[in-house]
DOKE-768916 format. One record per residue (C-alpha): x, z, y; residue number from 1. Coordinates in nm, 2 decimals. Layout:
// DOKE-768916
PT|c1|c3|c2|nr
PT|X|Z|Y|NUM;
...
***
This chain:
// DOKE-768916
PT|c1|c3|c2|nr
PT|19.65|6.01|13.76|1;
PT|19.46|6.06|14.09|2;
PT|19.08|6.06|14.08|3;
PT|18.82|6.06|14.35|4;
PT|18.73|6.42|14.28|5;
PT|19.04|6.64|14.22|6;
PT|19.06|6.88|13.92|7;
PT|19.05|7.17|14.17|8;
PT|18.72|7.06|14.32|9;
PT|18.51|7.29|14.10|10;
PT|18.19|7.27|14.29|11;
PT|18.19|6.89|14.29|12;
PT|18.27|6.88|13.91|13;
PT|18.00|7.14|13.83|14;
PT|17.75|6.94|14.03|15;
PT|17.84|6.62|13.85|16;
PT|17.82|6.79|13.50|17;
PT|17.48|6.95|13.57|18;
PT|17.34|6.64|13.74|19;
PT|17.45|6.42|13.44|20;
PT|17.28|6.67|13.21|21;
PT|16.96|6.67|13.42|22;
PT|16.95|6.28|13.43|23;
PT|17.01|6.26|13.06|24;
PT|16.72|6.50|12.99|25;
PT|16.49|6.32|13.23|26;
PT|16.57|5.98|13.07|27;
PT|16.52|6.12|12.72|28;
PT|16.18|6.26|12.81|29;
PT|16.06|5.97|13.01|30;
PT|16.16|5.65|12.83|31;
PT|16.13|5.58|12.46|32;
PT|16.45|5.38|12.44|33;
PT|16.63|5.68|12.58|34;
PT|16.45|5.92|12.35|35;
PT|16.58|5.71|12.05|36;
PT|16.94|5.71|12.19|37;
PT|16.90|6.08|12.28|38;
PT|17.00|6.25|12.60|39;
PT|17.32|6.38|12.43|40;
PT|17.46|6.03|12.39|41;
PT|17.35|5.92|12.74|42;
PT|17.53|6.22|12.90|43;
PT|17.84|6.16|12.70|44;
PT|17.85|5.79|12.79|45;
PT|17.80|5.85|13.16|46;
PT|18.08|6.11|13.16|47;
PT|18.31|5.86|12.98|48;
PT|18.23|5.59|13.24|49;
PT|18.30|5.82|13.54|50;
PT|18.63|5.94|13.38|51;
PT|18.75|5.59|13.31|52;
PT|18.66|5.47|13.66|53;
PT|18.87|5.76|13.79|54;
PT|18.58|5.92|13.97|55;
PT|18.63|6.25|13.78|56;
PT|18.95|6.38|13.62|57;
PT|18.99|6.39|13.24|58;
PT|19.12|6.75|13.26|59;
PT|19.01|7.03|13.49|60;
PT|18.96|7.41|13.49|61;
PT|18.59|7.35|13.51|62;
PT|18.59|7.19|13.17|63;
PT|18.78|7.49|13.03|64;
PT|18.50|7.72|13.17|65;
PT|18.24|7.51|12.98|66;
PT|18.44|7.56|12.65|67;
PT|18.51|7.92|12.72|68;
PT|18.19|8.05|12.86|69;
PT|17.90|7.80|12.85|70;
PT|17.93|7.73|12.48|71;
PT|17.96|8.10|12.37|72;
PT|17.65|8.19|12.58|73;
PT|17.45|7.90|12.44|74;
PT|17.49|8.01|12.08|75;
PT|17.31|8.34|12.08|76;
PT|17.03|8.20|12.30|77;
PT|16.96|7.94|12.03|78;
PT|16.96|8.19|11.74|79;
PT|16.69|8.43|11.88|80;
PT|16.46|8.32|11.60|81;
PT|16.72|8.31|11.32|82;
PT|16.64|8.52|11.01|83;
PT|16.97|8.61|10.85|84;
PT|16.82|8.61|10.50|85;
PT|16.70|8.26|10.54|86;
PT|17.02|8.15|10.71|87;
PT|17.24|8.27|10.43|88;
PT|17.01|8.11|10.17|89;
PT|17.02|7.78|10.35|90;
PT|17.40|7.80|10.42|91;
PT|17.48|7.76|10.05|92;
PT|17.39|7.39|10.05|93;
PT|17.57|7.34|10.38|94;
PT|17.88|7.50|10.26|95;
PT|17.89|7.28|9.95|96;
PT|17.85|6.95|10.14|97;
PT|18.10|7.08|10.40|98;
PT|18.37|7.14|10.14|99;
PT|18.30|6.79|9.99|100;
PT|18.32|6.64|10.34|101;
PT|18.66|6.82|10.38|102;
PT|18.78|6.63|10.08|103;
PT|18.69|6.32|10.26|104;
PT|18.91|6.43|10.55|105;
PT|19.20|6.48|10.32|106;
PT|19.15|6.14|10.17|107;
PT|19.12|5.98|10.51|108;
PT|19.44|6.14|10.63|109;
PT|19.63|6.02|10.33|110;
PT|19.50|5.66|10.37|111;
PT|19.57|5.66|10.75|112;
PT|19.92|5.80|10.69|113;
PT|20.00|5.54|10.42|114;
PT|19.88|5.26|10.65|115;
PT|20.08|5.36|10.96|116;
PT|20.38|5.57|10.84|117;
PT|20.62|5.28|10.91|118;
PT|20.48|5.23|11.27|119;
PT|20.46|5.59|11.40|120;
PT|20.77|5.82|11.38|121;
PT|20.72|6.16|11.21|122;
PT|20.36|6.08|11.13|123;
PT|20.34|6.35|10.87|124;
PT|20.35|6.61|11.15|125;
PT|20.05|6.45|11.32|126;
PT|19.88|6.42|10.98|127;
PT|19.91|6.79|10.94|128;
PT|19.77|6.85|11.29|129;
PT|19.47|6.62|11.23|130;
PT|19.40|6.76|10.89|131;
PT|19.38|7.11|11.04|132;
PT|19.18|6.99|11.34|133;
PT|18.94|6.77|11.15|134;
PT|18.86|7.04|10.90|135;
PT|18.89|7.33|11.14|136;
PT|18.92|7.28|11.51|137;
PT|19.15|7.30|11.82|138;
PT|19.30|7.63|11.72|139;
PT|19.42|7.47|11.39|140;
PT|19.55|7.17|11.59|141;
PT|19.77|7.39|11.80|142;
PT|19.88|7.60|11.50|143;
PT|19.99|7.28|11.31|144;
PT|20.17|7.14|11.62|145;
PT|20.37|7.46|11.65|146;
PT|20.43|7.49|11.27|147;
PT|20.57|7.14|11.24|148;
PT|20.75|7.14|11.58|149;
PT|20.57|6.82|11.69|150;
PT|20.73|6.67|12.01|151;
PT|20.52|6.74|12.32|152;
PT|20.47|6.38|12.42|153;
PT|20.32|6.30|12.08|154;
PT|20.10|6.60|12.10|155;
PT|19.96|6.48|12.44|156;
PT|19.91|6.13|12.31|157;
PT|19.74|6.25|12.00|158;
PT|19.50|6.48|12.21|159;
PT|19.40|6.18|12.42|160;
PT|19.34|5.96|12.11|161;
PT|19.15|6.24|11.94|162;
PT|18.92|6.29|12.24|163;
PT|18.84|5.92|12.27|164;
PT|18.78|5.89|11.89|165;
PT|18.56|6.20|11.89|166;
PT|18.35|6.07|12.17|167;
PT|18.29|5.74|11.99|168;
PT|18.23|5.94|11.66|169;
PT|17.97|6.16|11.82|170;
PT|17.79|5.86|11.96|171;
PT|17.76|5.70|11.61|172;
PT|17.68|6.03|11.44|173;
PT|17.39|6.11|11.68|174;
PT|17.26|5.75|11.65|175;
PT|17.26|5.74|11.26|176;
PT|16.93|5.93|11.21|177;
PT|16.75|5.66|11.41|178;
PT|16.89|5.37|11.22|179;
PT|16.65|5.22|10.96|180;
PT|16.92|5.16|10.69|181;
PT|17.00|5.53|10.67|182;
PT|16.63|5.64|10.69|183;
PT|16.56|5.41|10.40|184;
PT|16.84|5.52|10.17|185;
PT|16.85|5.89|10.24|186;
PT|16.60|6.17|10.25|187;
PT|16.55|6.32|10.60|188;
PT|16.30|6.60|10.59|189;
PT|16.40|6.75|10.93|190;
PT|16.35|6.41|11.11|191;
PT|16.01|6.37|10.92|192;
PT|15.90|6.72|11.02|193;
PT|15.96|6.66|11.38|194;
PT|15.79|6.32|11.38|195;
PT|15.49|6.44|11.18|196;
PT|15.43|6.75|11.39|197;
PT|15.45|6.59|11.73|198;
PT|15.19|6.35|11.84|199;
PT|15.33|6.08|12.07|200;
PT|15.01|5.88|12.09|201;
PT|14.96|5.96|12.45|202;
PT|15.27|5.77|12.55|203;
PT|15.51|6.06|12.58|204;
PT|15.84|6.05|12.41|205;
PT|15.93|6.27|12.11|206;
PT|16.17|6.47|12.33|207;
PT|15.90|6.53|12.60|208;
PT|15.65|6.66|12.34|209;
PT|15.90|6.88|12.17|210;
PT|16.02|7.03|12.50|211;
PT|15.68|7.07|12.65|212;
PT|15.59|7.34|12.90|213;
PT|15.58|7.70|12.76|214;
PT|15.46|8.03|12.88|215;
PT|15.77|8.20|13.03|216;
PT|15.82|8.49|13.27|217;
PT|16.10|8.63|13.48|218;
PT|16.14|8.91|13.22|219;
PT|16.19|8.65|12.95|220;
PT|16.47|8.49|13.14|221;
PT|16.62|8.83|13.23|222;
PT|16.62|8.96|12.87|223;
PT|16.74|8.63|12.72|224;
PT|17.04|8.60|12.96|225;
PT|17.12|8.97|12.94|226;
PT|17.12|8.98|12.56|227;
PT|17.33|8.66|12.54|228;
PT|17.59|8.80|12.78|229;
PT|17.60|9.13|12.59|230;
PT|17.64|8.97|12.25|231;
PT|17.92|8.74|12.37|232;
PT|18.10|9.03|12.55|233;
PT|18.09|9.26|12.25|234;
PT|18.18|8.98|12.01|235;
PT|18.48|8.88|12.22|236;
PT|18.61|9.24|12.25|237;
PT|18.56|9.32|11.88|238;
PT|18.71|9.00|11.76|239;
PT|19.01|9.04|11.98|240;
PT|19.07|9.39|11.86|241;
PT|19.02|9.30|11.49|242;
PT|19.26|9.01|11.52|243;
PT|19.53|9.24|11.65|244;
PT|19.49|9.52|11.39|245;
PT|19.43|9.31|11.08|246;
PT|19.77|9.21|10.94|247;
PT|19.84|8.86|10.80|248;
PT|20.09|8.75|10.53|249;
PT|19.88|8.65|10.23|250;
PT|19.56|8.46|10.17|251;
PT|19.33|8.76|10.16|252;
PT|19.46|8.91|10.48|253;
PT|19.47|8.57|10.66|254;
PT|19.11|8.51|10.55|255;
PT|19.00|8.86|10.67|256;
PT|19.18|8.81|11.00|257;
PT|19.04|8.46|11.05|258;
PT|18.68|8.57|10.98|259;
PT|18.66|8.90|11.15|260;
PT|18.88|8.79|11.44|261;
PT|18.67|8.49|11.52|262;
PT|18.43|8.56|11.81|263;
PT|18.20|8.27|11.72|264;
PT|18.13|8.42|11.38|265;
PT|18.06|8.76|11.53|266;
PT|17.83|8.61|11.80|267;
PT|17.63|8.43|11.52|268;
PT|17.62|8.75|11.30|269;
PT|17.52|8.99|11.58|270;
PT|17.24|8.75|11.70|271;
PT|17.11|8.69|11.35|272;
PT|17.11|9.07|11.28|273;
PT|16.90|9.13|11.59|274;
PT|16.66|8.84|11.49|275;
PT|16.63|8.98|11.14|276;
PT|16.57|9.35|11.22|277;
PT|16.39|9.31|11.55|278;
PT|16.20|8.99|11.48|279;
PT|15.90|9.07|11.70|280;
PT|16.11|9.16|12.00|281;
PT|16.35|8.86|11.98|282;
PT|16.09|8.60|11.89|283;
PT|15.87|8.70|12.19|284;
PT|16.14|8.62|12.44|285;
PT|16.04|8.28|12.56|286;
PT|16.28|8.03|12.71|287;
PT|16.59|8.12|12.52|288;
PT|16.60|7.80|12.33|289;
PT|16.55|7.59|12.65|290;
PT|16.83|7.77|12.84|291;
PT|17.06|7.74|12.54|292;
PT|16.99|7.37|12.49|293;
PT|17.06|7.30|12.86|294;
PT|17.39|7.47|12.83|295;
PT|17.48|7.27|12.51|296;
PT|17.39|6.95|12.69|297;
PT|17.65|7.03|12.96|298;
PT|17.90|7.08|12.68|299;
PT|17.82|6.74|12.53|300;
PT|17.88|6.58|12.87|301;
PT|18.22|6.75|12.88|302;
PT|18.31|6.60|12.54|303;
PT|18.30|6.25|12.69|304;
PT|18.51|6.33|12.99|305;
PT|18.87|6.34|12.83|306;
PT|18.83|6.00|12.67|307;
PT|19.06|5.81|12.90|308;
PT|19.09|5.45|12.78|309;
PT|19.39|5.37|13.00|310;
PT|19.59|5.67|12.88|311;
PT|19.54|5.60|12.51|312;
PT|19.62|5.23|12.56|313;
PT|19.93|5.29|12.76|314;
PT|20.08|5.56|12.53|315;
PT|19.99|5.50|12.17|316;
PT|19.70|5.28|12.06|317;
PT|19.81|5.33|11.70|318;
PT|19.72|5.69|11.72|319;
PT|19.36|5.59|11.80|320;
PT|19.37|5.38|11.48|321;
PT|19.52|5.67|11.29|322;
PT|19.25|5.91|11.39|323;
PT|18.98|5.65|11.36|324;
PT|19.07|5.58|11.00|325;
PT|19.04|5.95|10.92|326;
PT|18.70|5.98|11.08|327;
PT|18.56|5.66|10.92|328;
PT|18.68|5.77|10.57|329;
PT|18.53|6.12|10.62|330;
PT|18.20|5.98|10.73|331;
PT|18.18|5.72|10.45|332;
PT|18.29|5.97|10.19|333;
PT|18.04|6.23|10.31|334;
PT|17.75|5.99|10.30|335;
PT|17.84|5.85|9.95|336;
PT|17.90|6.20|9.80|337;
PT|17.60|6.34|9.98|338;
PT|17.38|6.06|9.84|339;
PT|17.52|6.12|9.49|340;
PT|17.45|6.49|9.50|341;
PT|17.11|6.44|9.67|342;
PT|17.18|6.61|10.00|343;
PT|16.96|6.53|10.30|344;
PT|17.09|6.29|10.57|345;
PT|17.07|6.58|10.82|346;
PT|17.28|6.81|10.61|347;
PT|17.54|6.53|10.55|348;
PT|17.58|6.45|10.92|349;
PT|17.60|6.81|11.03|350;
PT|17.87|6.88|10.76|351;
PT|18.07|6.58|10.87|352;
PT|18.03|6.69|11.23|353;
PT|18.14|7.05|11.14|354;
PT|18.45|6.90|10.98|355;
PT|18.55|6.66|11.26|356;
PT|18.43|6.84|11.56|357;
PT|18.40|7.20|11.45|358;
PT|18.11|7.45|11.47|359;
PT|18.03|7.40|11.84|360;
PT|17.97|7.03|11.81|361;
PT|17.79|7.07|11.48|362;
PT|17.56|7.32|11.64|363;
PT|17.52|7.10|11.95|364;
PT|17.41|6.81|11.73|365;
PT|17.16|7.03|11.54|366;
PT|17.01|7.14|11.87|367;
PT|17.01|6.80|12.03|368;
PT|16.82|6.66|11.73|369;
PT|16.58|6.96|11.70|370;
PT|16.71|7.06|11.35|371;
PT|16.69|7.43|11.43|372;
PT|16.71|7.55|11.07|373;
PT|17.05|7.40|11.05|374;
PT|17.20|7.57|11.35|375;
PT|17.31|7.89|11.16|376;
PT|17.45|7.70|10.86|377;
PT|17.63|7.46|11.09|378;
PT|17.80|7.75|11.27|379;
PT|17.90|7.92|10.94|380;
PT|18.04|7.60|10.78|381;
PT|18.23|7.52|11.09|382;
PT|18.38|7.86|11.12|383;
PT|18.48|7.85|10.75|384;
PT|18.67|7.53|10.85|385;
PT|18.88|7.73|11.09|386;
PT|18.99|7.95|10.80|387;
PT|19.09|7.68|10.56|388;
PT|19.21|7.43|10.82|389;
PT|19.56|7.58|10.85|390;
PT|19.61|7.60|10.48|391;
PT|19.51|7.24|10.42|392;
PT|19.70|7.12|10.72|393;
PT|20.02|7.28|10.60|394;
PT|19.96|7.14|10.25|395;
PT|19.90|6.79|10.38|396;
PT|20.20|6.79|10.61|397;
PT|20.44|6.90|10.35|398;
PT|20.30|6.66|10.09|399;
PT|20.33|6.36|10.32|400;
PT|20.67|6.46|10.45|401;
PT|20.85|6.32|10.15|402;
PT|20.64|6.00|10.12|403;
***
C-alpha cells in the first residue's frame, strides 16, 4: 500500500511523530477538554487518522527505532526517584490484580474461541498466540506463532487486527478514570491526590499545572541522558549474555532465563538500585521525568499508527471481533474482580493494561496519568507476564485444539 510519505523517509516520519507529540502536549496543557481526554489519546487518534488516510505508512523502520530505543531510554529516566523498597512493597498488590486479570484473559480467549471457532479455520492456533500476547507481549506472540506453525497470512492479519484493537482499547482505558460512573463506584486515590494537590483555579489545565516549569540546568540534562544510556546499554549487554548462558528445559530454568535475560527487568532493577542507594544524587537530577515522558508520548503516537482499517476489513474482520471479545472480557473481569477485592481503579486499569499491552504500555499509561508510584509495579507485573505468557499460551492452544 503506497502512502504519501514512504516507509524509508525517516526524517519526515520522525518529524511527524515528534510534531504530533508536541501538538498533543500543547492541547492537553491549553484546553480543558483536551486535558480530560489526555494528550496520549489525542496523539494516538491523530496517528490513526494519518495512517488510514495513507499519509504515513503503517509499518516503517522509524517505528522499530521507537520500540527498540526510545522506550528503553524512557524507562530509566522515569524511575530516577524510585525507591526499591517501596516499589517491591507496592508491587505485591499489583501482582495479585495482574494475575487475576490474566484469568480474565484466559476466560475471554475461551469465550471468543467458542463463538468463532466455526468461522475461522485453525482458530486454536490464534487463540494460543493471543493468550501469550495478551498476558505477555510481542515476544510471546511470535513464540506461539512458531510453536503452533500458524500460516503466515493469518499471522499478518492477526497482527493488524490486534493493532487496531489495541489502539481502541488504549483509548477507552485512558478515558475511564475521567468517566463519572467509574469514579463513583471505585476508589481512585491517585486521581484524587493529583486533583487535590494541584490548584486549577487560575484557569490552567491539570496537565499544565502538573508539568509546570522547573529549575533545570545543562548538567541535569547531561547526567539524566548519560545515565539512561548507560543503564540501557549495560542492561541490554547483560541480558543478552545471560539469555545465552542460562539453559532452558524446565520451569525453573525457563523462569530464570526469562527473568534474567529480559533487558526491561534489568533496566528497571538497575535504575531502582541507583535511586535507592544514591537517593540524593538521583533525586537532584531535574528534568529526567519530563524527558522520559516526552519519549513515552512518542511511543503512544506510534501505537496508533499500525491500526489500518482498510487492511483489517479486507483481510479478516472476524479476527477483530475475536481479539475484541478477549479484551472486553478481560477488562470487564478485571473491573469486577478488582471491585470485589477492593483494588483501586488505577491498579485495576494498570493491571489490565499490563496484560493486554505489556509492561511498556502499562508504564506509558501510568506516566500519562501522573500515577508515578505505579510505574515500577506496572513494569514488574508486565515483565512477569512475559514469563508466564508462553506457558499459558501453550496450555490454551492445546486445550482448544480438541474442541
